[in-house]
C-alpha positions as CSV (number, residue, x, y, z in Angstrom):
1,M,56.3,80.0,62.5
2,Y,58.1,82.7,61.5
3,T,59.3,82.3,57.8
4,T,57.7,80.7,54.6
5,N,61.3,79.1,53.6
6,K,60.6,76.0,51.7
7,A,64.3,74.8,52.4
8,V,63.6,75.6,56.1
9,L,60.3,74.1,56.6
10,S,61.0,70.7,54.8
11,W,64.1,70.3,56.8
12,I,62.1,71.0,60.2
13,D,59.5,68.5,59.3
14,E,62.2,65.8,58.3
15,M,63.8,66.1,61.5
16,A,60.6,66.3,63.4
17,A,59.5,63.2,61.9
18,M,62.3,61.4,62.6
19,T,62.6,62.7,66.4
20,K,58.9,62.7,67.0
21,P,58.6,65.4,69.9
22,D,55.3,66.1,71.1
23,K,55.3,69.8,69.9
24,I,57.3,72.2,68.3
25,V,58.2,75.8,69.7
26,W,59.6,78.5,67.3
27,I,62.1,80.8,69.0
28,D,61.5,84.5,68.4
29,G,64.2,85.8,70.7
30,S,61.8,87.8,72.8
31,E,62.9,88.0,76.6
32,E,59.1,87.4,77.2
33,Q,59.3,83.6,75.7
34,L,62.9,83.1,77.2
35,E,61.5,83.9,80.6
36,E,58.4,81.7,80.2
37,L,61.3,78.9,79.2
38,R,63.2,79.7,82.3
39,Q,60.1,79.2,84.7
40,E,58.9,76.2,83.0
41,A,63.0,74.8,83.5
42,Y,62.9,75.9,87.1
43,K,60.1,73.5,87.7
44,T,61.4,70.5,86.1
45,G,65.0,71.6,87.6
46,E,66.8,72.1,84.2
47,L,67.8,75.2,85.6
48,I,68.0,76.7,89.2
49,K,67.0,80.3,89.7
50,L,70.0,82.2,91.6
51,N,70.0,85.2,94.1
52,E,68.3,87.9,92.4
53,K,70.0,90.7,94.6
54,E,73.7,89.3,94.2
55,L,73.3,87.6,90.8
56,P,70.4,89.4,88.7
57,G,68.9,87.6,85.8
58,C,71.2,84.7,86.6
59,V,70.6,80.9,86.5
60,Y,72.6,77.7,87.4
61,H,72.7,74.5,85.3
62,R,74.2,71.3,86.2
63,S,75.1,68.9,83.2
64,A,75.2,64.8,83.6
65,I,77.8,63.7,85.5
66,N,79.3,61.7,82.6
67,D,78.9,64.5,80.3
68,V,81.1,67.6,81.5
69,A,83.7,68.5,78.5
70,R,83.8,68.4,74.8
71,V,84.5,65.0,73.8
72,E,87.1,64.9,70.8
73,G,86.9,61.1,69.9
74,R,83.3,61.4,69.6
75,T,83.5,64.2,67.5
76,F,83.6,63.8,63.5
77,I,84.1,65.4,60.2
78,C,81.8,63.4,57.8
79,C,83.2,64.3,54.5
80,E,83.2,62.6,51.3
81,K,86.3,61.3,51.3
82,K,88.4,60.3,54.3
83,E,91.9,61.6,53.0
84,D,90.1,65.1,52.8
85,A,89.3,64.9,56.8
86,G,93.4,64.7,57.4
87,P,95.4,62.6,60.4
88,T,93.6,65.3,63.0
89,N,89.8,64.3,62.8
90,N,87.8,61.4,63.0
91,W,85.9,60.5,59.8
92,M,83.2,58.0,59.0
93,D,81.3,57.5,55.8
94,P,78.5,60.4,55.5
95,A,75.7,57.6,54.4
96,E,77.2,55.3,57.3
97,M,76.9,57.9,59.8
98,Y,73.7,59.7,59.0
99,L,72.4,55.8,58.9
100,K,73.7,55.4,62.3
101,L,72.6,58.6,63.5
102,R,69.1,58.1,62.6
103,G,68.6,55.2,64.7
104,I,70.0,57.2,67.4
105,Y,67.6,60.2,67.0
106,D,64.7,57.7,65.8
107,G,62.0,59.1,68.7
108,A,64.6,60.6,70.7
109,M,62.4,63.8,71.3
110,K,59.0,61.9,72.2
111,G,57.4,63.5,75.3
112,R,59.5,66.4,74.9
113,T,59.3,69.9,72.8
114,M,61.4,70.7,69.9
115,Y,63.1,74.2,69.8
116,V,63.7,75.9,66.9
117,I,66.3,78.7,67.5
118,P,67.1,81.0,64.3
119,Y,70.5,82.5,65.2
120,S,73.2,84.6,63.4
121,M,76.8,84.1,63.5
122,S,78.0,87.9,63.8
123,I,75.6,91.0,62.9
124,I,72.7,90.1,61.1
125,G,72.8,91.7,57.8
126,S,76.7,92.3,57.9
127,P,79.4,91.1,55.3
128,F,80.5,88.8,57.7
129,A,77.2,87.0,58.9
130,K,76.0,83.4,58.4
131,Y,72.5,82.0,59.5
132,G,71.9,79.2,61.7
133,I,68.9,77.1,62.9
134,E,69.3,74.6,65.8
135,L,66.6,72.2,66.4
136,T,66.9,71.2,70.3
137,D,64.9,69.6,72.8
138,S,67.1,71.4,75.9
139,I,65.7,74.9,77.3
140,Y,69.5,75.4,78.6
141,V,70.7,75.6,74.8
142,V,68.0,77.7,73.9
143,V,68.7,80.4,76.8
144,S,72.5,79.9,76.4
145,M,72.2,80.6,72.4
146,A,70.4,83.6,73.6
147,I,73.6,84.8,75.0
148,M,75.7,83.7,72.7
149,T,74.5,84.4,69.3
150,R,72.2,87.0,67.9
151,M,69.0,85.1,68.0
152,G,65.7,85.4,66.9
153,K,63.0,86.0,64.2
154,Q,64.9,88.6,62.4
155,V,67.3,85.9,61.1
156,F,64.4,84.5,59.0
157,D,64.1,87.9,57.9
158,A,67.6,88.0,56.6
159,L,67.6,84.7,55.5
160,G,64.7,85.3,53.0
161,D,63.9,82.2,50.9
162,S,67.5,81.4,50.6
163,P,68.6,77.6,51.4
164,D,71.9,78.8,52.7
165,F,71.9,78.2,56.2
166,I,73.8,75.6,58.8
167,K,71.5,73.0,59.5
168,G,71.6,72.1,63.3
169,L,69.9,69.1,65.1
170,H,70.8,68.7,69.0
171,S,68.7,66.1,71.2
172,K,69.8,65.5,74.7
173,A,68.4,61.5,73.9
174,Q,69.1,59.4,76.9
175,L,72.7,61.1,77.8
176,D,74.0,58.1,76.8
177,E,78.0,58.3,76.5
178,E,78.4,55.0,74.3
179,N,76.1,56.9,71.9
180,R,77.0,60.3,72.2
181,Y,78.1,61.8,68.7
182,I,78.9,65.4,67.4
183,V,79.0,65.2,64.0
184,Q,79.8,67.6,61.2
185,F,78.9,67.1,57.2
186,P,80.8,70.0,55.8
187,Q,79.4,68.9,52.1
188,D,75.7,69.5,53.9
189,N,76.1,72.2,55.9
190,T,74.6,70.1,58.5
191,I,75.6,69.4,62.3
192,W,73.9,66.7,64.4
193,S,74.7,66.2,68.0
194,V,73.2,63.6,70.3
195,N,73.2,62.2,73.7
196,S,74.9,65.4,75.4
197,G,73.6,68.7,77.3
198,Y,77.3,70.1,77.6
199,G,77.7,73.7,76.0
200,G,80.9,72.6,74.0
201,N,78.8,69.7,72.3
202,V,75.3,71.3,72.2
203,L,75.5,75.2,71.9
204,L,75.9,74.3,67.8
205,G,76.8,78.2,66.8
206,K,80.2,77.7,68.5
207,K,82.9,75.5,68.0
208,C,80.7,73.0,65.6
209,F,79.7,76.3,63.4
210,A,82.0,78.9,63.7
211,L,84.9,77.0,63.5
212,R,84.6,73.4,61.8
213,I,81.9,74.4,59.6
214,A,83.1,77.8,59.1
215,S,86.9,77.0,58.2
216,V,85.2,74.9,55.4
217,L,82.8,77.8,54.1
218,G,86.1,80.3,54.6
219,R,88.5,78.3,52.3
220,R,85.7,77.6,49.5
221,E,85.1,81.7,50.0
222,G,88.4,83.2,50.6
223,W,88.2,84.1,54.4
224,M,89.3,82.3,57.6
225,A,87.8,80.9,60.6
226,E,90.3,81.0,63.5
227,H,90.3,80.0,67.4
228,M,91.4,83.8,68.1
229,L,90.8,86.6,70.4
230,I,90.6,90.1,69.0
231,L,91.9,92.6,71.3
232,G,92.3,96.5,70.7
233,V,95.1,98.6,72.3
234,Q,94.7,102.7,72.7
235,D,98.0,104.3,73.1
236,P,98.4,107.7,75.0
237,E,97.4,109.5,71.8
238,G,94.3,107.9,71.4
239,N,95.2,105.2,68.5
240,V,94.2,101.8,68.6
241,T,95.6,98.9,67.2
242,Y,94.3,95.6,66.9
243,I,95.7,92.2,67.3
244,T,94.5,88.7,67.0
245,G,95.8,86.0,69.2
246,A,95.7,82.0,68.9
247,F,96.8,80.0,72.4
248,P,95.9,76.6,73.5
249,S,93.6,75.9,76.2
250,A,95.3,76.9,80.1
251,C,97.6,79.7,78.0
252,G,96.2,82.8,79.2
253,K,93.5,83.5,75.7
254,T,90.6,85.0,78.1
255,N,92.9,86.8,80.1
256,L,94.8,88.5,77.7
257,A,91.5,89.7,75.6
258,M,90.1,91.3,78.7
259,I,93.6,92.6,79.9
260,I,93.9,95.6,82.0
261,P,97.4,97.0,81.4
262,P,99.5,97.7,84.5
263,Q,99.1,100.9,86.7
264,V,102.2,102.5,84.9
265,Y,100.7,102.2,81.7
266,R,97.3,103.2,82.5
267,D,98.7,106.6,84.5
268,K,100.2,107.1,80.8
269,G,96.8,107.0,78.9
270,W,97.1,102.9,77.6
271,K,93.5,101.4,77.4
272,C,92.6,97.9,75.9
273,W,89.3,97.2,74.2
274,T,87.7,93.4,73.9
275,V,86.4,92.5,70.6
276,G,86.4,88.7,71.3
277,D,87.6,85.9,73.1
278,D,87.6,83.1,71.6
279,I,86.7,83.0,68.0
280,A,87.9,85.6,65.0
281,W,86.3,85.5,61.2
282,I,88.6,87.3,59.3
283,R,88.4,88.2,55.8
284,P,90.0,90.6,53.4
285,G,88.9,94.1,53.4
286,P,88.6,96.9,50.2
287,D,91.8,98.6,51.9
288,G,94.0,95.6,51.3
289,R,94.3,94.8,54.8
290,L,92.4,91.8,56.8
291,W,89.9,92.4,58.8
292,A,88.5,90.5,61.8
293,C,84.6,90.4,63.7
294,N,83.8,88.4,66.6
295,P,81.0,86.3,65.3
296,E,79.9,85.1,69.3
297,N,77.5,87.7,71.2
298,G,78.7,86.4,74.7
299,F,81.5,84.7,76.4
300,F,81.8,80.9,77.2
301,G,84.2,80.9,79.7
302,V,86.2,78.5,82.4
303,A,85.3,79.5,85.7
304,P,88.1,77.8,88.0
305,G,90.8,80.1,88.3
306,T,89.0,82.9,87.0
307,N,88.8,85.8,89.8
308,M,89.2,89.6,90.4
309,K,93.3,89.0,90.2
310,S,93.3,87.0,87.1
311,N,90.7,88.2,85.3
312,P,88.7,91.1,86.8
313,N,86.6,92.2,83.4
314,A,85.3,88.3,83.0
315,M,84.4,88.1,86.8
316,L,82.3,91.3,86.3
317,C,80.7,89.8,83.2
318,T,79.3,87.2,85.0
319,K,77.3,89.3,87.5
320,K,73.9,89.5,85.7
321,N,72.0,87.7,83.2
322,S,74.6,85.0,83.1
323,I,74.6,81.0,83.1
324,F,76.6,79.3,85.7
325,T,77.2,75.5,85.0
326,N,78.8,72.7,87.4
327,V,80.1,75.6,89.5
328,V,79.5,75.1,93.3
329,L,75.9,76.4,94.4
330,K,76.0,78.2,97.7
331,P,73.2,77.8,100.2
332,D,72.3,81.6,99.3
333,L,71.7,80.9,95.8
334,T,74.8,82.3,94.8
335,V,78.0,80.5,93.4
336,W,81.8,79.4,93.9
337,W,84.8,78.0,92.6
338,E,88.2,76.8,93.0
339,G,90.3,80.1,92.7
340,M,87.6,82.5,93.0
341,D,89.0,83.5,96.7
342,K,90.3,81.5,99.5
343,N,87.2,81.3,101.4
344,P,85.7,77.8,100.3
345,P,81.9,78.2,101.5
346,E,80.3,75.9,104.3
347,G,77.2,74.1,103.5
348,A,77.2,74.4,99.8
349,L,76.5,71.8,96.8
350,N,79.4,70.5,94.8
351,W,78.7,70.1,90.8
352,K,77.4,67.2,91.4
353,G,74.7,68.5,93.8
354,E,75.8,66.7,96.5
355,P,76.6,68.2,99.8
356,W,80.1,69.4,99.9
357,D,82.9,69.7,102.6
358,P,85.7,71.5,101.2
359,A,87.9,70.0,104.1
360,D,87.5,66.4,102.5
361,G,89.9,67.3,99.7
362,S,87.5,67.1,96.6
363,K,87.0,69.8,94.1
364,G,83.4,71.8,94.5
365,A,83.7,73.0,90.8
366,H,84.4,70.7,88.0
367,P,87.6,72.0,86.3
368,N,85.8,72.5,83.1
369,S,82.9,74.1,84.9
370,R,81.8,77.5,83.2
371,F,80.2,80.9,83.1
372,T,77.9,82.1,80.0
373,S,77.7,85.6,80.0
374,P,76.8,88.5,77.6
375,A,79.3,90.4,75.6
376,V,77.4,93.6,76.4
377,N,78.3,93.1,80.5
378,C,82.0,93.3,79.6
379,P,83.4,96.7,81.1
380,C,86.0,97.0,78.8
381,L,83.8,95.8,75.2
382,S,85.2,97.8,72.4
383,S,83.3,100.5,70.8
384,E,83.9,98.6,67.5
385,Y,82.2,95.4,68.6
386,N,79.2,95.6,66.6
387,N,80.8,97.6,63.6
388,P,79.4,95.4,60.7
389,N,82.8,95.5,59.0
390,G,84.9,94.1,61.8
391,V,88.1,95.8,62.6
392,P,91.9,96.0,61.0
393,I,94.2,93.8,62.3
394,S,97.9,95.2,62.5
395,A,99.5,92.0,64.1
396,M,98.5,88.1,65.0
397,L,100.3,86.4,67.5
398,F,100.5,82.6,68.5
399,G,101.6,81.1,71.9
400,G,101.9,78.0,74.0
401,R,103.2,76.8,77.1
402,R,106.7,76.1,76.8
403,A,109.3,75.9,80.0
404,K,112.8,76.5,78.3
405,T,112.6,76.3,74.3
406,A,110.3,79.7,73.0
407,P,111.5,83.2,73.9
408,L,108.8,85.7,75.9
409,V,108.3,86.9,72.1
410,Y,109.5,86.8,68.4
411,Q,108.5,87.9,65.3
412,S,108.5,86.3,62.0
413,R,110.6,86.8,58.9
414,D,107.3,87.4,56.8
415,W,103.9,85.9,56.4
416,N,105.1,82.1,55.2
417,H,107.4,82.4,58.1
418,G,104.4,83.1,60.6
419,V,102.6,80.5,59.0
420,F,104.9,78.1,60.1
421,M,105.0,79.2,63.6
422,G,101.4,79.2,64.0
423,A,101.4,75.6,62.3
424,T,104.1,74.1,65.2
425,V,102.5,75.9,68.0
426,A,102.8,73.4,71.0
427,S,102.3,73.5,74.8
428,E,103.9,71.0,77.4
429,T,101.9,69.0,79.7
430,T,101.9,70.3,83.2
431,A,101.5,68.2,86.4
432,A,98.0,69.2,86.8
433,A,96.8,68.1,83.4
434,T,98.4,64.3,83.3
435,G,100.8,62.2,84.9
436,A,103.8,62.9,82.7
437,V,105.2,66.7,82.4
438,G,106.8,68.5,79.8
439,V,105.3,66.2,77.0
440,V,104.9,68.3,73.7
441,R,101.7,68.2,72.0
442,R,101.7,70.3,68.8
443,D,98.2,72.1,68.4
444,P,98.4,74.1,64.9
445,M,97.0,77.7,65.3
446,S,95.4,76.3,68.5
447,M,93.2,75.0,65.9
448,R,93.6,71.2,66.2
449,P,90.4,70.1,67.2
450,F,88.6,72.4,65.2
451,I,89.8,72.3,61.7
452,G,86.8,71.1,59.3
453,Y,88.9,69.5,56.7
454,H,92.6,68.2,56.2
455,V,95.8,70.2,58.2
456,A,97.6,70.9,55.5
457,D,95.1,71.7,53.5
458,Y,94.1,74.2,56.2
459,W,98.0,75.6,56.2
460,Q,97.7,76.0,52.4
461,H,94.8,77.8,52.7
462,W,96.7,80.3,55.3
463,I,99.8,80.8,52.7
464,D,97.1,81.4,50.0
465,M,95.5,84.1,52.2
466,G,98.9,85.7,52.5
467,K,98.7,86.1,48.5
468,S,95.4,88.2,48.7
469,V,95.9,90.9,50.5
470,A,98.7,93.7,50.0
471,N,99.1,94.7,53.8
472,L,99.3,91.6,55.8
473,P,99.3,91.8,59.8
474,K,102.9,90.8,61.4
475,I,102.9,87.5,62.9
476,F,104.4,87.4,66.4
477,H,105.0,84.2,69.0
478,V,105.0,84.9,72.7
479,N,105.5,82.8,75.5
480,W,104.5,83.8,79.0
481,F,105.5,80.4,80.8
482,R,109.3,80.1,80.5
483,T,110.6,79.0,83.9
484,D,114.1,78.9,85.6
485,D,115.8,76.0,86.8
486,E,113.6,75.5,89.6
487,G,110.6,75.4,87.6
488,H,109.3,79.0,88.9
489,F,107.9,81.6,86.1
490,L,110.3,84.3,85.0
491,W,107.8,86.6,83.8
492,P,104.9,87.8,86.0
493,G,102.2,87.6,82.9
494,F,98.4,89.1,83.4
495,G,98.3,92.7,82.8
496,D,102.1,92.9,82.3
497,N,101.8,90.7,79.1
498,M,101.1,94.5,78.1
499,R,104.7,95.2,77.9
500,V,105.5,92.6,75.3
501,V,102.2,94.0,73.5
502,E,103.8,97.5,73.5
503,W,106.9,96.2,71.6
504,I,104.5,94.3,69.3
505,I,102.5,97.5,68.3
506,K,105.9,99.7,67.7
507,R,107.3,96.7,65.4
508,C,104.1,97.0,63.4
509,R,104.5,100.6,63.0
510,G,108.1,100.6,62.5
511,E,109.1,102.5,65.5
512,V,111.2,100.1,66.9
513,D,114.4,97.9,65.6
514,A,114.9,94.4,66.3
515,V,117.6,91.7,66.8
516,E,118.0,89.0,63.7
517,T,117.9,85.4,65.5
518,P,118.2,81.4,64.0
519,I,114.3,81.9,64.9
520,G,113.2,85.4,64.0
521,F,113.4,88.8,65.2
522,M,113.6,89.4,68.6
523,P,113.5,92.4,70.9
524,K,116.5,94.5,72.1
525,P,116.0,93.9,76.1
526,E,116.2,97.9,76.4
527,D,113.0,97.8,74.1
528,I,110.5,96.1,76.7
529,S,109.8,98.2,79.5
530,L,110.4,97.0,82.9
531,E,109.3,100.4,84.5
532,G,107.2,99.3,87.9
533,I,108.6,95.7,88.0
534,E,112.1,96.1,88.3
535,D,112.1,94.5,91.5
536,E,110.3,91.4,90.3
537,V,112.1,91.3,86.7
538,S,115.9,92.0,86.6
539,E,117.8,92.8,83.5
540,D,119.6,89.5,83.7
541,T,116.1,87.8,83.9
542,L,114.9,89.6,80.8
543,K,118.1,88.4,78.9
544,N,117.1,84.9,79.8
545,L,113.3,85.3,78.8
546,L,114.8,86.7,75.3
547,S,117.6,83.9,74.9
548,V,117.7,81.1,72.5
549,D,119.1,78.0,73.1
550,V,120.8,76.4,70.1
551,E,120.7,72.9,71.3
552,V,117.1,73.1,72.7
553,W,116.1,74.4,69.1
554,K,117.8,71.7,67.5
555,K,115.7,69.0,69.5
556,E,112.3,71.3,68.5
557,A,113.4,71.4,64.7
558,A,113.8,67.6,64.8
559,D,110.2,67.4,66.9
560,I,108.8,69.6,64.3
561,E,110.2,67.4,61.2
562,A,108.7,64.4,62.8
563,F,105.1,66.1,63.4
564,F,105.1,67.4,59.7
565,E,105.6,63.7,58.7
566,Q,102.5,62.7,60.4
567,V,100.3,65.1,57.8
568,G,100.9,62.5,55.1
569,E,102.9,62.0,51.8
570,G,103.0,65.1,49.6
571,K,100.6,66.8,51.8
572,L,102.8,69.3,53.4
573,P,103.0,72.8,51.8
574,K,106.1,73.3,50.2
575,E,106.3,76.7,52.0
576,L,106.6,75.1,55.3
577,A,109.2,72.6,54.2
578,E,111.2,75.3,53.5
579,N,111.1,77.2,56.7
580,L,112.0,74.2,58.6
581,E,114.8,73.8,56.3
582,I,115.8,77.5,57.1
583,L,115.4,76.9,60.5
584,K,117.8,74.0,60.4
585,K,120.2,75.6,58.6
586,N,120.0,78.6,61.2
587,L,120.7,76.6,63.5
588,G,123.9,74.9,62.1
589,E,122.6,71.9,61.2
């Protein structure tokens, strides 16, 4: 034991009495203890040690075949009143849910060890820091939390005698799909996860704490927990501008977080620095600006499609001290996944552990297979990454995958219009995702599965935050996925997105003008640099990328109105209703 904190000790006693582990091991965060646990997991098969020469310090993990992704249908926000959870969350009465879960947890750790993991989201002792303890029966969880958080007994020193910590209980139990639950109890600062072993459901510091619970804390305490990357962009004079960005899945979030500028930009001295790839905690600073930190300490990235062209920095992150989950295991104990290269291995095992023949047409890696890598591995990690005060934010980006509707980039008229843009973010389904192509899914601020309370109250919190600081970030919408009539992408994307980022930075500094349109401020085509890609993107193509089709946007406005009607009578913030009316009026309705 590393603490005399009565709230911590009595809670652990209560959880142990319910789950009945054979023994309890306190995690101190030391490499020696972690290595002992890895060795134990190699013997049971929970982990497989990978090729030490090719992938030093790396391990392989396989989740159960029925347990490969977050389960939104089994994820609950159990606040006191159903109406406070809102239309985007599953809800059950907290007393009823506790009763149900206690039955499932009863004796779930018999024959197993309970590990006590003290961890900090953000830098221990910083103004952003929040502390948690996760109890788990999974060594995979312990070694993953060691990568993803600041973990160890120093958390207890920072916590002292305070009862102010997030209580997380996880058990693999029987990995029973029918009794799999990921439950947040915001009023109790409690997370219970059972019958899963998949990272997104069981690394409780990640989405459960850093977004669902933290969004509630942020609303209560006057800050924001957002599903956002944080990027620092350094111009040739050495000035660094920080931007955050929220994008639904498969919209290039990690690629932007780790962007490498095109050669023509690098030659001039532009550089980009990663502060975070997934979560931003944002709070007002003493200087009247919003400041952001990445509360995590590692990257939990989707493997398929990641390669040395799409995201070289992410690939380099995985080369040591990483965990690979549900990818292909090669005979030489290295790994492979679809999209890594065009050479699927012979004699390998697929993500299920079965002999795999690429010629049979099956996927070797699961589409949601993952790498878990320490942030310190990132070649473009910002020097401000460990700054306890975070970084000042000049711009916030929202974006989705839209074939025709949204232009390449446009800027909001003001903060509340920017909140409207974020609230109505949408992506269209692709052929790969579902049978129906082009179905619009609204994903407010890319937070739909992660808001810990009513979505309309969440929007109101954004509006209220706009009143809390004098110098607000400017808000932009981007869309890298505009297509021509044959379905071909018009914009090259990846590193060339830097060309749009440059315009955004110039707008933040007041260095470039814009054109007012019905939907917001747009670049003049000549203000987006095409240097080096003139053969790929013509001036006409750029004009197409920056066009607004009024008829398409009228349909969009009607769709937004229908979406707003779903949030409940009298709940929609008036500022969002006003911005919808402005949009309709601008479109001539």
